[in-house]
C-alpha positions as CSV (number, residue, x, y, z in Angstrom):
1,M,-12.6,-8.0,11.6
2,N,-9.8,-5.4,11.7
3,T,-7.1,-7.9,12.8
4,F,-4.7,-9.7,10.6
5,G,-1.4,-11.7,10.8
6,K,-0.1,-15.1,11.8
7,N,3.0,-14.6,13.9
8,V,2.7,-10.8,14.2
9,R,-1.0,-9.7,14.7
10,I,-2.1,-6.2,13.7
11,S,-5.3,-4.3,14.6
12,L,-6.3,-1.0,13.2
13,F,-8.6,1.5,15.0
14,G,-10.1,4.9,14.5
15,E,-12.0,6.9,11.8
16,S,-11.0,9.5,9.2
17,H,-12.7,12.4,11.2
18,G,-12.5,10.9,14.7
19,P,-10.1,12.0,17.4
20,C,-7.4,9.6,16.4
21,I,-6.3,6.6,14.3
22,G,-3.9,3.9,15.3
23,I,-2.6,0.4,15.3
24,T,-1.8,-2.3,17.8
25,I,1.0,-4.7,16.9
26,D,1.3,-7.9,18.9
27,G,4.2,-10.3,18.4
28,L,7.2,-8.0,17.8
29,P,10.4,-9.1,19.5
30,A,11.3,-7.5,22.8
31,G,14.3,-5.2,22.9
32,L,13.7,-3.6,19.5
33,S,14.7,0.0,19.3
34,L,12.4,2.0,16.9
35,N,14.0,4.3,14.4
36,L,11.7,7.3,14.9
37,E,13.4,9.4,12.2
38,K,12.7,6.7,9.6
39,I,9.0,6.4,10.7
40,N,8.6,10.1,10.3
41,E,10.2,10.0,6.9
42,A,7.8,7.2,5.9
43,L,4.8,9.2,7.1
44,L,5.9,12.2,5.2
45,R,6.2,10.1,2.0
46,R,2.6,8.9,2.4
47,Q,1.4,12.5,2.6
48,G,2.5,13.0,-1.1
49,M,3.5,16.1,-3.1
50,P,1.4,19.1,-2.0
51,E,0.7,20.2,-5.5
52,I,-1.0,16.9,-6.5
53,S,-2.3,15.7,-3.1
54,T,-5.1,16.6,-0.8
55,P,-5.0,20.0,0.9
56,R,-5.7,18.1,4.1
57,R,-2.2,18.2,5.7
58,E,-2.2,16.2,8.9
59,K,1.0,16.5,11.0
60,D,0.9,12.8,11.8
61,E,2.7,13.3,15.1
62,F,2.3,9.7,16.4
63,Q,2.3,8.7,20.1
64,I,3.4,5.4,21.4
65,V,1.0,4.5,24.2
66,S,2.0,0.9,25.1
67,G,4.6,-1.8,24.6
68,Y,7.6,0.6,24.5
69,F,9.8,1.4,27.5
70,E,13.1,3.2,27.7
71,N,13.5,3.2,23.9
72,H,12.8,-0.4,23.2
73,T,9.9,-2.8,22.7
74,T,8.9,-4.7,25.8
75,G,7.3,-7.7,24.1
76,A,3.8,-6.5,25.1
77,P,1.4,-5.3,22.4
78,L,2.8,-2.1,20.8
79,T,0.1,0.5,20.4
80,I,0.6,3.7,18.4
81,Q,-1.9,6.4,17.8
82,I,-2.0,9.5,15.5
83,P,-4.3,12.4,16.3
84,N,-6.6,13.8,13.6
85,Q,-6.5,17.5,13.5
86,A,-6.9,18.9,10.0
87,F,-10.3,17.6,8.9
88,D,-13.5,19.4,7.8
89,S,-16.8,17.4,8.3
90,S,-19.1,20.1,6.8
91,P,-19.2,18.7,3.2
92,Y,-20.7,15.3,4.4
93,E,-24.4,14.6,4.7
94,Y,-25.9,11.5,6.2
95,G,-27.6,9.3,3.7
96,V,-26.1,11.0,0.6
97,I,-24.2,8.4,-1.2
98,R,-20.9,9.4,-2.9
99,P,-20.4,7.5,-6.2
100,G,-17.4,5.2,-6.1
101,H,-17.1,5.2,-2.3
102,A,-18.1,2.6,0.2
103,D,-21.0,4.7,1.5
104,Y,-23.8,2.5,0.2
105,P,-22.5,-0.9,1.3
106,L,-21.4,0.5,4.7
107,Y,-24.9,2.0,5.2
108,K,-26.6,-1.3,4.4
109,K,-24.1,-3.6,6.2
110,Y,-24.2,-1.6,9.5
111,L,-27.8,-0.6,9.3
112,G,-27.0,3.1,9.0
113,N,-24.9,3.1,12.2
114,H,-21.5,3.6,10.5
115,D,-19.4,6.8,10.7
116,Y,-20.0,8.4,7.3
117,L,-17.6,11.4,7.8
118,G,-14.7,11.1,5.3
119,G,-15.4,7.5,4.9
120,G,-15.1,6.7,8.6
121,H,-13.1,3.5,9.2
122,A,-13.0,2.7,5.5
123,S,-10.9,5.8,4.7
124,G,-7.4,5.9,3.3
125,R,-6.5,7.9,6.4
126,L,-6.2,4.6,8.1
127,T,-3.1,3.8,6.0
128,A,-1.0,6.1,8.1
129,P,-0.5,3.7,11.0
130,L,0.2,0.9,8.4
131,V,3.2,2.9,7.2
132,I,4.5,2.9,10.8
133,L,4.1,-0.9,10.9
134,G,6.0,-1.1,7.6
135,S,8.9,1.0,8.9
136,I,9.3,-1.3,11.9
137,C,9.2,-4.5,9.8
138,E,11.4,-3.1,7.1
139,K,14.1,-2.4,9.7
140,L,13.9,-6.1,10.8
141,L,14.1,-7.3,7.2
142,N,17.1,-5.1,6.3
143,Q,19.0,-6.7,9.2
144,K,18.4,-10.1,7.4
145,G,19.5,-8.7,4.0
146,I,16.0,-8.3,2.6
147,F,15.2,-5.0,0.9
148,I,12.0,-3.6,-0.6
149,A,11.6,-0.8,-3.2
150,S,8.9,0.4,-5.5
151,R,8.3,2.7,-8.4
152,I,5.3,4.3,-10.1
153,K,5.0,2.1,-13.2
154,S,2.2,4.0,-14.8
155,I,-0.2,6.9,-14.5
156,R,-3.2,6.3,-16.7
157,H,-1.7,5.4,-20.1
158,I,1.7,6.8,-19.4
159,Q,4.3,4.1,-18.7
160,D,7.7,4.3,-16.9
161,K,10.5,2.6,-18.8
162,P,10.4,-1.2,-19.0
163,L,12.6,-3.3,-16.8
164,D,14.2,-6.7,-17.2
165,Y,13.1,-8.4,-14.0
166,N,16.2,-10.5,-13.9
167,Q,18.6,-7.5,-14.2
168,I,17.3,-5.0,-11.6
169,D,19.6,-2.4,-10.0
170,L,18.9,-2.6,-6.3
171,D,20.7,0.6,-5.5
172,L,18.9,2.5,-8.2
173,L,15.5,1.4,-6.9
174,L,16.4,2.0,-3.2
175,N,17.4,5.5,-4.2
176,L,13.8,6.1,-5.4
177,K,12.8,6.1,-1.7
178,K,14.2,9.7,-1.6
179,S,11.8,10.8,-4.4
180,P,8.3,12.1,-3.7
181,F,7.3,10.8,-7.1
182,P,9.4,7.7,-7.7
183,V,9.8,7.1,-11.5
184,L,12.9,5.9,-13.3
185,D,12.4,7.9,-16.5
186,Q,12.4,11.7,-16.0
187,R,10.4,12.3,-19.2
188,A,7.7,9.8,-18.1
189,Q,7.6,11.5,-14.7
190,N,7.0,14.9,-16.3
191,L,4.2,13.5,-18.5
192,M,2.6,11.7,-15.5
193,L,2.6,14.9,-13.3
194,S,1.1,16.9,-16.2
195,A,-1.7,14.3,-16.6
196,I,-2.5,14.5,-12.9
197,K,-2.6,18.3,-12.9
198,K,-4.8,18.4,-16.1
199,A,-7.3,16.0,-14.6
200,S,-7.4,18.1,-11.4
201,A,-7.9,21.3,-13.3
202,V,-11.2,20.0,-14.7
203,G,-12.4,18.4,-11.4
204,D,-11.4,14.9,-12.4
205,S,-8.9,12.2,-11.2
206,V,-6.6,9.6,-12.5
207,G,-5.2,6.2,-11.4
208,G,-2.2,4.1,-12.2
209,T,0.1,1.2,-11.1
210,V,2.7,0.7,-8.5
211,Q,5.4,-2.0,-9.0
212,T,7.2,-3.4,-6.0
213,F,10.4,-5.5,-5.7
214,V,11.7,-7.6,-2.8
215,F,15.4,-8.3,-3.0
216,G,17.3,-10.9,-1.0
217,C,14.2,-13.0,0.0
218,P,15.3,-16.6,0.9
219,V,14.0,-19.7,-0.8
220,G,11.0,-21.3,0.9
221,L,8.7,-18.6,2.2
222,G,5.0,-19.4,1.9
223,E,3.0,-22.5,1.4
224,P,1.2,-24.1,-1.5
225,F,-2.4,-23.2,-2.1
226,F,-4.1,-21.2,0.6
227,D,-1.0,-19.7,2.3
228,S,0.9,-18.9,-0.9
229,V,3.0,-15.8,-1.0
230,E,0.7,-14.5,-3.7
231,S,-2.3,-15.1,-1.5
232,Y,-0.8,-13.4,1.5
233,L,0.4,-10.4,-0.3
234,S,-2.8,-10.1,-2.3
235,H,-4.9,-10.2,0.9
236,L,-2.9,-7.2,2.3
237,M,-2.7,-5.3,-0.9
238,F,-6.5,-5.3,-1.3
239,A,-6.8,-3.9,2.2
240,I,-5.4,-0.6,0.8
241,P,-8.3,1.6,-0.3
242,G,-8.2,2.2,-4.0
243,V,-6.2,-0.9,-5.0
244,K,-8.3,-2.9,-7.5
245,A,-5.9,-5.2,-9.2
246,I,-2.6,-7.2,-8.7
247,E,-0.3,-9.3,-10.9
248,F,2.9,-11.1,-10.1
249,G,5.9,-11.1,-12.4
250,E,4.7,-10.6,-16.0
251,G,1.2,-11.3,-14.9
252,F,-1.4,-10.8,-17.7
253,A,1.3,-10.2,-20.3
254,G,2.6,-13.7,-19.6
255,T,-0.8,-15.2,-20.7
256,E,0.0,-14.0,-24.2
257,S,3.3,-15.8,-24.3
258,L,4.4,-19.5,-24.6
259,G,5.6,-21.9,-21.9
260,S,9.0,-22.1,-23.6
261,K,9.3,-18.3,-23.2
262,Q,7.7,-18.0,-19.7
263,N,9.6,-20.8,-17.9
264,D,12.5,-19.3,-15.8
265,Q,15.4,-21.6,-16.8
266,M,18.2,-22.2,-14.3
267,E,21.9,-22.9,-14.0
268,S,24.0,-24.0,-11.0
269,H,27.6,-23.0,-10.4
270,L,29.3,-24.7,-7.4
271,G,25.9,-25.1,-5.8
272,I,24.9,-21.5,-6.4
273,V,21.6,-21.4,-8.4
274,K,21.1,-18.7,-10.9
275,F,17.9,-17.9,-12.8
276,L,18.2,-16.9,-16.5
277,S,15.0,-14.9,-16.3
278,N,12.3,-13.8,-13.8
279,H,9.0,-14.0,-15.6
280,A,7.3,-15.6,-12.5
281,G,8.2,-12.7,-10.2
282,G,10.3,-14.8,-7.8
283,I,7.5,-17.2,-6.8
284,N,6.8,-20.8,-7.9
285,G,4.0,-22.9,-6.5
286,G,3.2,-20.2,-4.0
287,I,6.7,-20.4,-2.5
288,T,9.6,-17.9,-2.9
289,N,12.3,-19.4,-5.2
290,G,15.1,-17.0,-4.2
291,N,14.7,-14.7,-7.2
292,T,13.6,-11.1,-6.8
293,I,9.9,-10.9,-6.0
294,V,8.1,-8.6,-8.4
295,F,4.5,-7.6,-8.3
296,T,2.3,-4.7,-9.5
297,V,-0.9,-3.3,-8.1
298,G,-3.5,-1.3,-9.9
299,V,-4.8,1.9,-8.2
300,K,-8.1,3.3,-9.3
301,P,-8.7,7.1,-9.8
302,P,-9.9,8.7,-6.6
303,S,-13.7,8.7,-6.3
304,S,-14.0,12.2,-4.9
305,I,-14.2,14.4,-7.9
306,K,-15.8,17.8,-8.5
307,K,-17.7,16.8,-11.6
308,P,-21.5,16.5,-11.0
309,Q,-22.6,12.8,-10.7
310,S,-25.8,11.0,-10.4
311,T,-26.4,9.3,-7.1
312,I,-29.1,8.7,-4.4
313,N,-30.2,9.9,-1.0
314,V,-31.1,6.7,0.9
315,I,-32.9,8.6,3.6
316,T,-35.3,10.4,1.3
317,D,-35.2,7.6,-1.4
318,T,-34.6,10.2,-4.1
319,N,-32.3,10.4,-7.1
320,I,-30.0,13.4,-6.8
321,T,-27.0,15.0,-8.5
322,K,-23.9,15.3,-6.3
323,Q,-20.9,17.5,-6.8
324,I,-18.3,16.5,-4.1
325,T,-16.5,19.3,-2.3
326,G,-13.8,19.2,0.4
327,K,-10.2,18.2,0.5
328,H,-9.4,15.4,-2.0
329,D,-6.6,14.0,-4.2
330,P,-6.7,14.0,-8.0
331,C,-4.4,11.0,-7.8
332,I,-3.3,8.7,-4.9
333,V,-0.8,6.4,-6.7
334,H,2.2,8.1,-5.2
335,R,0.6,8.0,-1.8
336,V,-0.4,4.4,-2.1
337,L,3.2,3.4,-3.0
338,P,4.7,3.7,0.6
339,V,1.7,1.8,1.9
340,V,2.3,-1.0,-0.6
341,E,5.9,-1.1,0.6
342,A,4.8,-1.1,4.2
343,L,2.4,-4.0,3.9
344,T,4.9,-5.9,1.8
345,A,7.4,-5.6,4.6
346,F,4.9,-6.8,7.1
347,A,3.9,-9.8,4.9
348,I,7.5,-10.9,4.2
349,Y,8.5,-10.5,7.9
350,D,5.4,-12.5,9.0
351,L,6.1,-15.2,6.5
352,W,9.8,-15.3,7.5
353,L,8.8,-15.8,11.1
354,E,6.7,-18.8,10.0
355,T,9.9,-20.5,8.8
356,Q,11.6,-19.9,12.2
357,H,8.7,-21.5,14.1
358,G,8.9,-24.5,11.8
């Protein structure tokens, strides 16, 4: 199924090399005016820096086709589509499996009937409408005092500077939204960009991590066990092509610590609760505790590389060597970042609506 959500339901449609891609959003409040300038800014961020991103430069000129009348939402499903214009299908051959891609499982699952051009419906191209969704939800969250910001935490083995998760500068992180490659430490940024360009020069690719922060989230979002905040966010993060890992708070590093060090101790002053640390990333028992939500996703190196690789042709049942050509990214971490923010905004808004219905 390509539909997700509890109080706001989203459905994706389209393929990488099809006439258009898009999204239908059902459940938005009526009377909401969309900030078209912010949506265009978000789409531009997703395109990434030209020197380290795919040469495929779509204009992403979206069209609102339903649910919007006289500059406001009507309460009916909002449908938005984006034409595909800058694709080249010539490098793709039916039955030739590209290593690291979803070609083989898609071929088997859909009995060879899938659209194999550019990954079809499984392409990262489908994240563009998700960025539009996020821009809409982020505006609604900002009105409630909830803000989302992210940084590139690492590219390969190069790390941005460490942060104390209980002493985070909101304005500093929000300012990163203006950067096409959001890193706090300039030296680390330079090293990361150099690593990407070096990999690209030899026909290879690199991955990294994106760290996201949610400020101002109220206590009580989420449910224990199956509808935990971690579960909901993880479900959406793994919908992003290329995301292969996630951790909350200190995550795996916390497993090497002691309970006496990991517990986030608390103080209360005139009824105002203050945490003395934030090792848990703002979530206890699957429920937001009022502290800043912190989580990190791991993004794999892009699979489309120019180095020769061993693979198969499922039509001829032969082993072959494949050297991928076409328009591809040597790194997608900086492009995944605005998509992570977008789906985080959707998740938090949908979870917030759940508390209103209760």
